[in-house]
C-alpha positions as YAML, in Angstrom:
chain: A
units: angstrom
residues:
- id: 1
  name: LEU
  ca: [41.20, 65.93, 101.79]
- id: 2
  name: ARG
  ca: [38.80, 63.93, 99.56]
- id: 3
  name: CYS
  ca: [36.32, 66.81, 99.70]
- id: 4
  name: PHE
  ca: [38.74, 69.32, 98.19]
- id: 5
  name: LEU
  ca: [40.71, 67.40, 95.56]
- id: 6
  name: LYS
  ca: [39.57, 65.68, 92.40]
- id: 7
  name: PRO
  ca: [39.65, 61.87, 92.35]
- id: 8
  name: SER
  ca: [42.29, 61.92, 89.60]
- id: 9
  name: VAL
  ca: [44.63, 63.90, 91.85]
- id: 10
  name: LEU
  ca: [44.03, 61.57, 94.79]
- id: 11
  name: THR
  ca: [44.51, 58.49, 92.60]
- id: 12
  name: HIS
  ca: [47.84, 59.81, 91.37]
- id: 13
  name: VAL
  ca: [49.06, 60.28, 94.93]
- id: 14
  name: THR
  ca: [47.69, 56.89, 96.03]
- id: 15
  name: ILE
  ca: [49.43, 55.04, 93.18]
- id: 16
  name: ARG
  ca: [52.64, 56.91, 93.78]
- id: 17
  name: TYR
  ca: [52.82, 56.08, 97.47]
- id: 18
  name: SER
  ca: [51.14, 52.67, 97.61]
- id: 19
  name: ASN
  ca: [53.91, 50.93, 95.62]
- id: 20
  name: TYR
  ca: [56.60, 51.88, 98.06]
- id: 21
  name: TYR
  ca: [57.08, 52.01, 101.77]
- id: 22
  name: THR
  ca: [56.55, 55.64, 102.64]
- id: 23
  name: PRO
  ca: [57.08, 57.01, 106.14]
- id: 24
  name: SER
  ca: [54.12, 58.78, 107.66]
- id: 25
  name: VAL
  ca: [56.06, 62.04, 107.61]
- id: 26
  name: GLU
  ca: [56.37, 61.87, 103.81]
- id: 27
  name: MET
  ca: [52.69, 61.01, 103.45]
- id: 28
  name: ALA
  ca: [51.77, 63.96, 105.64]
- id: 29
  name: THR
  ca: [54.05, 66.17, 103.55]
- id: 30
  name: ALA
  ca: [52.37, 65.03, 100.31]
- id: 31
  name: GLN
  ca: [48.92, 65.68, 101.73]
- id: 32
  name: LEU
  ca: [50.03, 69.07, 103.02]
- id: 33
  name: LYS
  ca: [51.30, 69.99, 99.54]
- id: 34
  name: MET
  ca: [47.92, 69.13, 98.03]
- id: 35
  name: VAL
  ca: [46.06, 71.15, 100.65]
- id: 36
  name: VAL
  ca: [48.39, 74.09, 100.07]
- id: 37
  name: GLU
  ca: [47.85, 73.75, 96.31]
- id: 38
  name: GLY
  ca: [44.08, 73.87, 96.80]
- id: 39
  name: ALA
  ca: [44.36, 76.87, 99.11]
- id: 40
  name: VAL
  ca: [46.67, 78.75, 96.71]
- id: 41
  name: ILE
  ca: [44.50, 78.08, 93.63]
- id: 42
  name: GLY
  ca: [41.28, 78.85, 95.50]
- id: 43
  name: GLY
  ca: [42.71, 81.97, 97.10]
- id: 44
  name: ALA
  ca: [44.02, 83.25, 93.78]
- id: 45
  name: TYR
  ca: [40.66, 82.63, 92.12]
- id: 46
  name: ILE
  ca: [38.82, 84.54, 94.86]
- id: 47
  name: CYS
  ca: [41.26, 87.47, 94.74]
- id: 48
  name: PHE
  ca: [41.25, 87.73, 90.94]
- id: 49
  name: SER
  ca: [37.47, 87.40, 90.68]
- id: 50
  name: ALA
  ca: [36.69, 89.93, 93.40]
- id: 51
  name: GLY
  ca: [39.52, 92.17, 92.21]
- id: 52
  name: LEU
  ca: [38.30, 92.25, 88.61]
- id: 53
  name: ILE
  ca: [34.83, 93.40, 89.61]
- id: 54
  name: SER
  ca: [36.25, 96.18, 91.77]
- id: 55
  name: PHE
  ca: [38.75, 97.03, 89.01]
- id: 56
  name: ASN
  ca: [35.94, 97.34, 86.43]
- id: 57
  name: LYS
  ca: [33.93, 99.56, 88.76]
- id: 58
  name: TYR
  ca: [37.01, 101.72, 89.32]
- id: 59
  name: MET
  ca: [37.72, 102.04, 85.59]
- id: 60
  name: LEU
  ca: [34.13, 102.96, 84.67]
- id: 61
  name: GLN
  ca: [34.00, 106.01, 86.91]
- id: 62
  name: ASP
  ca: [33.38, 109.32, 85.12]
- id: 63
  name: SER
  ca: [36.85, 110.60, 85.94]
- id: 64
  name: ARG
  ca: [38.57, 107.65, 84.19]
- id: 65
  name: PHE
  ca: [37.02, 105.62, 81.38]
- id: 66
  name: PRO
  ca: [33.19, 105.76, 81.51]
- id: 67
  name: HIS
  ca: [32.75, 103.80, 78.27]
- id: 68
  name: ALA
  ca: [31.36, 100.33, 79.03]
- id: 69
  name: LEU
  ca: [31.14, 99.21, 75.40]
- id: 70
  name: GLN
  ca: [34.71, 100.18, 74.59]
- id: 71
  name: LEU
  ca: [36.00, 98.58, 77.81]
- id: 72
  name: THR
  ca: [34.25, 95.31, 76.94]
- id: 73
  name: THR
  ca: [35.63, 95.45, 73.39]
- id: 74
  name: PHE
  ca: [39.16, 95.98, 74.67]
- id: 75
  name: HIS
  ca: [38.76, 93.01, 77.05]
- id: 76
  name: MET
  ca: [37.78, 90.73, 74.19]
- id: 77
  name: MET
  ca: [40.55, 92.04, 71.95]
- id: 78
  name: VAL
  ca: [43.24, 91.40, 74.57]
- id: 79
  name: SER
  ca: [41.72, 88.01, 75.42]
- id: 80
  name: THR
  ca: [41.86, 87.00, 71.75]
- id: 81
  name: ILE
  ca: [45.51, 88.04, 71.43]
- id: 82
  name: TYR
  ca: [46.53, 86.32, 74.66]
- id: 83
  name: SER
  ca: [44.67, 83.13, 73.69]
- id: 84
  name: ILE
  ca: [46.47, 82.94, 70.34]
- id: 85
  name: CYS
  ca: [49.86, 83.51, 71.99]
- id: 86
  name: LEU
  ca: [49.24, 81.07, 74.84]
- id: 87
  name: ALA
  ca: [47.92, 78.35, 72.51]
- id: 88
  name: SER
  ca: [51.04, 78.73, 70.35]
- id: 89
  name: MET
  ca: [53.49, 78.64, 73.26]
- id: 90
  name: VAL
  ca: [51.79, 76.06, 75.51]
- id: 91
  name: PRO
  ca: [49.49, 73.92, 73.32]
- id: 92
  name: SER
  ca: [49.29, 71.23, 76.01]
- id: 93
  name: ILE
  ca: [46.87, 73.33, 78.08]
- id: 94
  name: TYR
  ca: [44.47, 73.40, 75.12]
- id: 95
  name: PRO
  ca: [43.78, 69.64, 74.79]
- id: 96
  name: THR
  ca: [40.76, 69.98, 72.50]
- id: 97
  name: MET
  ca: [42.08, 72.79, 70.29]
- id: 98
  name: SER
  ca: [43.11, 70.37, 67.52]
- id: 99
  name: THR
  ca: [39.61, 68.89, 67.47]
- id: 100
  name: ALA
  ca: [38.08, 72.36, 67.30]
- id: 101
  name: TRP
  ca: [40.30, 73.24, 64.31]
- id: 102
  name: GLU
  ca: [39.45, 70.00, 62.53]
- id: 103
  name: LYS
  ca: [35.77, 70.89, 62.86]
- id: 104
  name: LYS
  ca: [36.22, 74.65, 62.59]
- id: 105
  name: GLY
  ca: [33.06, 75.10, 60.53]
- id: 106
  name: THR
  ca: [30.94, 73.31, 63.11]
- id: 107
  name: THR
  ca: [32.77, 75.04, 65.96]
- id: 108
  name: LEU
  ca: [32.07, 78.51, 64.56]
- id: 109
  name: LYS
  ca: [28.49, 77.57, 63.73]
- id: 110
  name: TYR
  ca: [27.74, 76.90, 67.39]
- id: 111
  name: ILE
  ca: [30.11, 79.28, 69.18]
- id: 112
  name: ALA
  ca: [29.39, 82.41, 67.11]
- id: 113
  name: PRO
  ca: [25.82, 82.88, 68.49]
- id: 114
  name: LEU
  ca: [27.11, 82.16, 71.99]
- id: 115
  name: GLY
  ca: [29.82, 84.78, 71.50]
- id: 116
  name: LEU
  ca: [27.17, 87.35, 70.57]
- id: 117
  name: MET
  ca: [25.18, 86.53, 73.71]
- id: 118
  name: PHE
  ca: [28.33, 86.73, 75.82]
- id: 119
  name: ALA
  ca: [29.15, 90.13, 74.32]
- id: 120
  name: CYS
  ca: [25.68, 91.40, 75.27]
- id: 121
  name: ALA
  ca: [26.04, 90.00, 78.78]
- id: 122
  name: LEU
  ca: [29.44, 91.64, 79.33]
- id: 123
  name: PHE
  ca: [28.39, 94.99, 77.92]
- id: 124
  name: THR
  ca: [25.21, 95.29, 80.00]
- id: 125
  name: SER
  ca: [26.97, 93.99, 83.10]
- id: 126
  name: ASN
  ca: [29.74, 96.58, 82.79]
- id: 127
  name: SER
  ca: [27.14, 99.28, 82.06]
- id: 128
  name: ALA
  ca: [25.28, 98.42, 85.27]
- id: 129
  name: TYR
  ca: [28.38, 99.32, 87.33]
- id: 130
  name: ARG
  ca: [27.85, 102.94, 86.36]
- id: 131
  name: TYR
  ca: [24.46, 103.04, 88.09]
- id: 132
  name: CYS
  ca: [24.51, 100.52, 90.95]
- id: 133
  name: SER
  ca: [26.84, 99.45, 93.71]
- id: 134
  name: VAL
  ca: [29.00, 96.33, 93.35]
- id: 135
  name: ALA
  ca: [27.35, 94.80, 96.42]
- id: 136
  name: PHE
  ca: [23.85, 95.22, 95.01]
- id: 137
  name: LEU
  ca: [24.81, 93.76, 91.64]
- id: 138
  name: GLN
  ca: [26.43, 90.81, 93.38]
- id: 139
  name: PHE
  ca: [23.21, 90.21, 95.31]
- id: 140
  name: CYS
  ca: [21.35, 90.13, 91.99]
- id: 141
  name: LYS
  ca: [23.82, 87.65, 90.47]
- id: 142
  name: GLU
  ca: [22.92, 85.06, 93.08]
- id: 143
  name: ALA
  ca: [19.64, 84.59, 91.19]
- id: 144
  name: ASN
  ca: [21.61, 83.04, 88.28]
- id: 145
  name: VAL
  ca: [21.11, 79.64, 89.91]
- id: 146
  name: ALA
  ca: [17.34, 79.90, 89.53]
- id: 147
  name: LEU
  ca: [17.50, 81.46, 86.06]
- id: 148
  name: THR
  ca: [19.74, 78.68, 84.79]
- id: 149
  name: PHE
  ca: [17.46, 76.00, 86.22]
- id: 150
  name: PHE
  ca: [14.28, 77.39, 84.67]
- id: 151
  name: LEU
  ca: [15.96, 77.89, 81.29]
- id: 152
  name: ALA
  ca: [17.35, 74.35, 81.38]
- id: 153
  name: CYS
  ca: [13.90, 72.97, 82.24]
- id: 154
  name: ALA
  ca: [12.40, 74.93, 79.33]
- id: 155
  name: ILE
  ca: [14.61, 73.13, 76.77]
- id: 156
  name: GLY
  ca: [14.49, 69.75, 78.50]
- id: 157
  name: MET
  ca: [18.01, 69.69, 79.95]
- id: 158
  name: GLN
  ca: [16.83, 69.59, 83.57]
- id: 159
  name: ALA
  ca: [14.24, 67.41, 85.21]
- id: 160
  name: PHE
  ca: [11.79, 69.44, 87.30]
- id: 161
  name: SER
  ca: [11.44, 68.48, 90.95]
- id: 162
  name: TRP
  ca: [9.65, 70.07, 93.89]
- id: 163
  name: LYS
  ca: [12.74, 69.65, 96.07]
- id: 164
  name: LYS
  ca: [14.78, 71.78, 93.65]
- id: 165
  name: LEU
  ca: [11.99, 74.33, 93.43]
- id: 166
  name: ALA
  ca: [11.87, 74.61, 97.24]
- id: 167
  name: VAL
  ca: [15.62, 75.28, 97.41]
- id: 168
  name: LEU
  ca: [15.40, 77.83, 94.60]
- id: 169
  name: PHE
  ca: [12.54, 79.53, 96.43]
- id: 170
  name: VAL
  ca: [14.96, 80.12, 99.33]
- id: 171
  name: VAL
  ca: [17.49, 81.61, 96.89]
- id: 172
  name: MET
  ca: [14.91, 83.87, 95.25]
- id: 173
  name: PHE
  ca: [13.53, 84.94, 98.63]
- id: 174
  name: GLY
  ca: [17.01, 85.98, 99.74]
- id: 175
  name: CYS
  ca: [17.58, 87.87, 96.47]
- id: 176
  name: SER
  ca: [14.27, 89.69, 96.85]
- id: 177
  name: LEU
  ca: [15.27, 90.78, 100.37]
- id: 178
  name: CYS
  ca: [18.55, 92.12, 98.99]
- id: 179
  name: ALA
  ca: [16.83, 94.02, 96.17]
- id: 180
  name: GLY
  ca: [14.15, 95.42, 98.47]
- id: 181
  name: GLY
  ca: [16.74, 96.59, 100.96]
- id: 182
  name: GLU
  ca: [18.82, 98.57, 98.46]
- id: 183
  name: ILE
  ca: [19.22, 102.14, 99.69]
- id: 184
  name: ASN
  ca: [20.25, 103.70, 96.36]
- id: 185
  name: PHE
  ca: [18.05, 101.74, 93.96]
- id: 186
  name: VAL
  ca: [18.39, 102.77, 90.28]
- id: 187
  name: VAL
  ca: [15.92, 101.23, 87.83]
- id: 188
  name: VAL
  ca: [18.19, 101.59, 84.78]
- id: 189
  name: GLY
  ca: [21.08, 99.81, 86.49]
- id: 190
  name: PHE
  ca: [18.79, 97.06, 87.77]
- id: 191
  name: MET
  ca: [17.29, 96.43, 84.30]
- id: 192
  name: LEU
  ca: [20.75, 96.33, 82.73]
- id: 193
  name: GLN
  ca: [21.82, 93.75, 85.31]
- id: 194
  name: VAL
  ca: [18.70, 91.64, 84.71]
- id: 195
  name: PHE
  ca: [19.33, 91.66, 80.95]
- id: 196
  name: SER
  ca: [22.96, 90.73, 81.56]
- id: 197
  name: GLN
  ca: [22.01, 87.77, 83.74]
- id: 198
  name: VAL
  ca: [19.41, 86.49, 81.29]
- id: 199
  name: ALA
  ca: [21.94, 86.72, 78.45]
- id: 200
  name: GLU
  ca: [24.69, 85.02, 80.47]
- id: 201
  name: CYS
  ca: [22.47, 82.19, 81.74]
- id: 202
  name: SER
  ca: [21.01, 81.66, 78.27]
- id: 203
  name: LYS
  ca: [24.53, 81.50, 76.85]
- id: 204
  name: ASN
  ca: [25.62, 78.93, 79.44]
- id: 205
  name: VAL
  ca: [22.54, 76.71, 79.04]
- id: 206
  name: LEU
  ca: [22.38, 76.91, 75.26]
- id: 207
  name: GLY
  ca: [26.14, 76.47, 75.07]
- id: 208
  name: GLU
  ca: [25.98, 73.20, 76.97]
- id: 209
  name: PHE
  ca: [22.97, 72.12, 74.89]
- id: 210
  name: VAL
  ca: [24.38, 72.82, 71.42]
- id: 211
  name: MET
  ca: [27.93, 71.70, 72.20]
- id: 212
  name: SER
  ca: [26.79, 68.37, 73.62]
- id: 213
  name: GLY
  ca: [24.30, 67.99, 70.77]
- id: 214
  name: ALA
  ca: [27.08, 68.58, 68.26]
- id: 215
  name: GLY
  ca: [29.26, 66.01, 70.01]
- id: 216
  name: MET
  ca: [31.83, 68.67, 70.95]
- id: 217
  name: LYS
  ca: [33.41, 68.72, 74.38]
- id: 218
  name: LEU
  ca: [35.79, 71.67, 74.52]
- id: 219
  name: ASP
  ca: [38.01, 72.38, 77.50]
- id: 220
  name: PRO
  ca: [37.47, 75.79, 79.18]
- id: 221
  name: LEU
  ca: [40.53, 77.51, 77.69]
- id: 222
  name: THR
  ca: [39.78, 76.29, 74.16]
- id: 223
  name: PHE
  ca: [36.21, 77.49, 74.53]
- id: 224
  name: VAL
  ca: [37.45, 80.92, 75.67]
- id: 225
  name: ALA
  ca: [39.91, 81.06, 72.76]
- id: 226
  name: TRP
  ca: [37.10, 80.54, 70.24]
- id: 227
  name: GLN
  ca: [34.48, 82.58, 72.08]
- id: 228
  name: ALA
  ca: [36.64, 85.72, 72.44]
- id: 229
  name: PRO
  ca: [36.92, 86.56, 68.71]
- id: 230
  name: CYS
  ca: [33.25, 85.68, 68.20]
- id: 231
  name: SER
  ca: [32.35, 88.18, 70.93]
- id: 232
  name: LEU
  ca: [34.88, 90.72, 69.64]
- id: 233
  name: ALA
  ca: [33.37, 90.98, 66.14]
- id: 234
  name: PRO
  ca: [29.97, 92.50, 67.11]
- id: 235
  name: LEU
  ca: [31.53, 94.59, 69.88]
- id: 236
  name: LEU
  ca: [34.11, 96.02, 67.51]
- id: 237
  name: LEU
  ca: [31.41, 96.90, 64.99]
- id: 238
  name: ALA
  ca: [29.37, 98.69, 67.65]
- id: 239
  name: THR
  ca: [32.47, 100.48, 68.95]
- id: 240
  name: VAL
  ca: [33.29, 101.90, 65.51]
- id: 241
  name: PHE
  ca: [29.85, 103.52, 65.23]
- id: 242
  name: THR
  ca: [29.51, 104.75, 68.82]
- id: 243
  name: SER
  ca: [32.98, 106.00, 69.78]
- id: 244
  name: SER
  ca: [33.60, 109.73, 69.99]
- id: 245
  name: ALA
  ca: [36.69, 111.90, 70.15]
- id: 246
  name: GLN
  ca: [36.43, 111.92, 73.94]
- id: 247
  name: THR
  ca: [36.52, 108.11, 73.94]
- id: 248
  name: PHE
  ca: [39.93, 108.12, 72.27]
- id: 249
  name: VAL
  ca: [41.20, 110.83, 74.62]
- id: 250
  name: ASP
  ca: [40.14, 108.79, 77.66]
- id: 251
  name: PHE
  ca: [41.57, 105.63, 76.10]
- id: 252
  name: LYS
  ca: [44.98, 107.22, 75.57]
- id: 253
  name: ALA
  ca: [45.02, 108.72, 79.06]
- id: 254
  name: ASN
  ca: [44.16, 105.39, 80.74]
- id: 255
  name: LEU
  ca: [45.92, 102.92, 78.42]
- id: 256
  name: PRO
  ca: [48.22, 101.39, 81.10]
- id: 257
  name: LEU
  ca: [45.27, 100.82, 83.45]
- id: 258
  name: LEU
  ca: [43.14, 99.44, 80.62]
- id: 259
  name: ALA
  ca: [45.90, 97.00, 79.63]
- id: 260
  name: ALA
  ca: [46.23, 95.84, 83.23]
- id: 261
  name: ASN
  ca: [42.46, 95.52, 83.53]
- id: 262
  name: ALA
  ca: [42.15, 93.40, 80.36]
- id: 263
  name: THR
  ca: [45.12, 91.24, 81.37]
- id: 264
  name: TRP
  ca: [43.50, 90.68, 84.75]
- id: 265
  name: ALA
  ca: [40.31, 89.52, 83.02]
- id: 266
  name: PHE
  ca: [42.19, 86.99, 80.87]
- id: 267
  name: MET
  ca: [44.16, 85.65, 83.84]
- id: 268
  name: LEU
  ca: [40.86, 85.08, 85.64]
- id: 269
  name: ASN
  ca: [39.73, 82.84, 82.77]
- id: 270
  name: VAL
  ca: [42.95, 80.83, 83.09]
- id: 271
  name: LEU
  ca: [42.45, 80.52, 86.84]
- id: 272
  name: ILE
  ca: [38.86, 79.33, 86.37]
- id: 273
  name: ALA
  ca: [40.09, 76.59, 84.02]
- id: 274
  name: LEU
  ca: [42.82, 75.61, 86.51]
- id: 275
  name: THR
  ca: [40.34, 75.58, 89.40]
- id: 276
  name: LEU
  ca: [37.92, 73.33, 87.51]
- id: 277
  name: LYS
  ca: [40.75, 70.97, 86.58]
- id: 278
  name: ARG
  ca: [42.51, 70.62, 89.94]
- id: 279
  name: LEU
  ca: [39.83, 71.06, 92.59]
- id: 280
  name: SER
  ca: [36.71, 69.06, 93.37]
- id: 281
  name: ALA
  ca: [33.12, 70.25, 92.98]
- id: 282
  name: VAL
  ca: [32.79, 70.69, 96.76]
- id: 283
  name: ALA
  ca: [35.86, 72.91, 96.89]
- id: 284
  name: PHE
  ca: [34.60, 74.95, 93.93]
- id: 285
  name: VAL
  ca: [31.27, 75.57, 95.68]
- id: 286
  name: ILE
  ca: [32.97, 76.62, 98.91]
- id: 287
  name: ILE
  ca: [35.30, 78.92, 96.98]
- id: 288
  name: GLY
  ca: [32.35, 80.40, 95.07]
- id: 289
  name: ILE
  ca: [30.46, 81.24, 98.27]
- id: 290
  name: THR
  ca: [33.61, 82.71, 99.82]
- id: 291
  name: LYS
  ca: [34.18, 84.77, 96.67]
- id: 292
  name: ASP
  ca: [30.66, 86.26, 96.90]
- id: 293
  name: ILE
  ca: [31.25, 87.29, 100.50]
- id: 294
  name: VAL
  ca: [34.63, 88.82, 99.65]
- id: 295
  name: ILE
  ca: [33.13, 90.81, 96.75]
- id: 296
  name: VAL
  ca: [30.44, 92.32, 98.99]
- id: 297
  name: LEU
  ca: [32.95, 93.14, 101.75]
- id: 298
  name: ALA
  ca: [35.39, 94.65, 99.24]
- id: 299
  name: SER
  ca: [32.61, 96.76, 97.74]
- id: 300
  name: ALA
  ca: [31.76, 98.18, 101.15]
- id: 301
  name: ALA
  ca: [35.41, 98.75, 102.08]
- id: 302
  name: ILE
  ca: [36.76, 100.18, 98.80]
- id: 303
  name: PHE
  ca: [33.79, 102.12, 97.40]
- id: 304
  name: GLY
  ca: [31.89, 102.73, 100.63]
- id: 305
  name: ASP
  ca: [28.76, 101.03, 99.25]
- id: 306
  name: PRO
  ca: [26.09, 100.98, 101.96]
- id: 307
  name: VAL
  ca: [24.67, 97.55, 102.86]
- id: 308
  name: SER
  ca: [21.44, 97.61, 104.86]
- id: 309
  name: ASN
  ca: [20.59, 95.10, 107.59]
- id: 310
  name: GLN
  ca: [17.85, 93.68, 105.35]
- id: 311
  name: GLN
  ca: [20.42, 93.03, 102.64]
- id: 312
  name: LYS
  ca: [22.76, 91.31, 105.10]
- id: 313
  name: VAL
  ca: [19.97, 88.95, 106.15]
- id: 314
  name: GLY
  ca: [18.91, 88.40, 102.54]
- id: 315
  name: PHE
  ca: [22.48, 87.67, 101.47]
- id: 316
  name: MET
  ca: [22.93, 85.04, 104.18]
- id: 317
  name: VAL
  ca: [19.63, 83.42, 103.21]
- id: 318
  name: THR
  ca: [20.74, 83.38, 99.57]
- id: 319
  name: LEU
  ca: [24.11, 81.82, 100.37]
- id: 320
  name: VAL
  ca: [22.42, 79.08, 102.41]
- id: 321
  name: GLY
  ca: [20.10, 78.39, 99.48]
- id: 322
  name: VAL
  ca: [23.02, 78.27, 97.03]
- id: 323
  name: ALA
  ca: [24.87, 75.83, 99.32]
- id: 324
  name: PHE
  ca: [21.81, 73.54, 99.47]
- id: 325
  name: TRP
  ca: [21.43, 73.78, 95.70]
- id: 326
  name: ALA
  ca: [25.06, 72.81, 95.16]
- id: 327
  name: ASN
  ca: [24.58, 69.83, 97.47]
- id: 328
  name: LEU
  ca: [21.54, 68.69, 95.45]
- id: 329
  name: LYS
  ca: [23.47, 69.00, 92.19]
- id: 330
  name: MET
  ca: [26.41, 67.00, 93.54]
- id: 331
  name: GLN
  ca: [24.07, 64.26, 94.75]
- id: 332
  name: GLU
  ca: [22.45, 64.18, 91.32]
- id: 333
  name: GLN
  ca: [25.84, 63.93, 89.60]
- id: 334
  name: ALA
  ca: [26.91, 61.12, 91.94]
- id: 335
  name: GLU
  ca: [23.71, 59.18, 91.21]
- id: 336
  name: ASN
  ca: [24.17, 59.65, 87.46]
- id: 337
  name: ALA
  ca: [27.80, 58.51, 87.69]
- id: 338
  name: ALA
  ca: [26.77, 55.44, 89.71]
- id: 339
  name: ALA
  ca: [24.05, 54.59, 87.21]
- id: 340
  name: LYS
  ca: [26.48, 54.94, 84.31]
- id: 341
  name: ALA
  ca: [29.04, 52.74, 86.05]
- id: 342
  name: SER
  ca: [26.35, 50.13, 86.67]
- id: 343
  name: ASP
  ca: [25.37, 50.19, 83.00]
- id: 344
  name: ASP
  ca: [28.99, 49.80, 81.93]
- id: 345
  name: GLU
  ca: [29.35, 46.74, 84.17]
- id: 346
  name: LYS
  ca: [26.24, 45.16, 82.71]
- id: 347
  name: GLN
  ca: [27.15, 45.83, 79.09]
- id: 348
  name: PRO
  ca: [29.66, 42.96, 78.57]
- id: 349
  name: LEU
  ca: [27.17, 40.45, 79.99]
- id: 350
  name: LEU
  ca: [24.45, 41.68, 77.68]
- id: 351
  name: ALA
  ca: [26.83, 41.54, 74.76]
- id: 352
  name: LYS
  ca: [27.67, 37.95, 75.57]
- id: 353
  name: GLU
  ca: [24.02, 36.99, 75.81]
- id: 354
  name: CYS
  ca: [23.33, 38.61, 72.45]
- id: 355
  name: LYS
  ca: [26.17, 36.63, 70.88]
- id: 356
  name: LYS
  ca: [24.80, 33.39, 72.33]
- id: 357
  name: GLU
  ca: [21.32, 34.13, 70.99]
- id: 358
  name: SER
  ca: [22.65, 34.98, 67.53]
- id: 359
  name: ALA
  ca: [24.68, 31.75, 67.54]
...
């Protein structure tokens, strides 16, 4: 149970049941409820994440709405509207929104460039679906772990270590097997996916860097609420200059599906925020690996995407590498937390000594 739930959730249950005599049946019931909660949240996240990718692929087919830029713009437009409505109706799930508004100039200063990078990442990622299979693109996305690490090292946010490099070598080796085993390899689609991953990883790393440097810690939903309009602005400008009469015809013909698709994308953002809040890091890693497997299986089942034996082996190697990487990161976080706790314990003693010396 400790592996799947956050300490805050466990503490709440411990306090609630330690002050009273609670029969073992009630304790078991409480634990079962928490396990069910984790399973429901994790299962919903996997279904929505895998479903959105398949939904995007379905929408971008030539017979429906083959306009990646306009689809991305519509996603951001709907996300902006939903964020405004949700923040107005349920402000409690946006705990740092008031802080963001108080420092709106600083918030926009840092989030606007990140919104532009996110817009580029989404557009190129959606464009890649028109050329490559969902399974192949998912294999490529596994390399985000390595890309993020190297970018973080480049700006001094990560400490280089040979152990990390060895684990990332396993990940990259698995990704190379997947890419080399692709039966229907398309260079254009592959390059679009690479550009998308570089833009997304750069946005994530630089986002963490500038937000922490600016002293701003925004919760996931508040960040999405500010990022969506910042991404919408450049996308909307590009849409105005690139849309044709056929684009509007396809938009009108597929409006109900497009609305459902954009709503699905926003709900996924809400689920990600809920997953990060309620579940532990271990559970999130397990869910992430399960999600990757489900996406590949769904791609093969729904779209008939061929997966070669070499890709199956490469995918398993990649997942093992990602699991080892997650374990290293959790160990590093635990060590940092322990060091911080140790410093906090020492601080009062040091303060007292300083007072004695000054006296």
